[in-house]
N, C-alpha and C positions, 0 to 999 in steps of 0.2 A: 503496500500500500503507499508507503513513505518514499519509492522507486515511481512510482504511479506519480507522487502527490509535485515531487520532485522538476518529472518530463512536463508534465502540463502545466508550471511556475516557466523554464525556460520556452515552452510553447507562446506562454501570451505571453512572457518579453517579448521575445521575439516577433511577432503580432504588435503590440503596441507601439515598440519602435517600427521595426516597418507604415502602422501609421502614423505615425508621427512627421520622422522624419521621408514623408510624402507627401504630408501635407507643408511641411515648408521650401519644399522642394528638393531633397539634396537628395538628388537619386545616389548619389556615390552611397550615403546610408543606408535607401531604401534598397540597394542593389546586395548592398551585404547582409543587410538585416532577412530577405527574401531567400538569395539564400542560408544565410543560418537555421530559417523554418524548415529549410528543402531535407538541411544537412538532419534536422530529427525529427522526418515526415509530418512533420506539419505546417505546411503553409497555405492558407486559404485559399481557393480554390474562385473566392469573387473578386479573387487581386486580375483576371479573365476579363469583369465585365461591369467592377465596385469602377464611377468613374471615379472617385480621392485616384488611381494609379493608374489612371487617360496616362499622365507624359509617362509612366514606365514600358507601357506597354507600344509608346514609337522609341524607345529608348532600345538600341541591337542589342545590346545586350539580356533583352526580356523575349530573343525571337532563343535566346543559346541557357535562357534559360528553362523554357519549354522543354526547349530538349532535353534538359536536363535529364528533367523531373516526366518526359518520354508525357507532352501533350506536341499537338500539332503545333505548326509557328501562329500557322493561320486564324489561330481559334485566340491568339489574342489578339484582338479589335474588334470591338462587335459587328453585328449587320443592322442596320434599317436606317 
């Protein structure tokens, strides 16, 4: 149970920092935390479509992230 709590805490921290740095426009730190979240298998799926993350999706590093986690790169930006 303690291990689960520790992992949940890491996941929440990575997501919180991803959200904060994205909102501030600091893409380097946002990508660092997105990668950290992926490494612990806890990246937020809504990064693909939430408006807050639109700058991340436009960055070439997002395509690399998609490849890293096994998503088709075309899913990076919503259609419509």
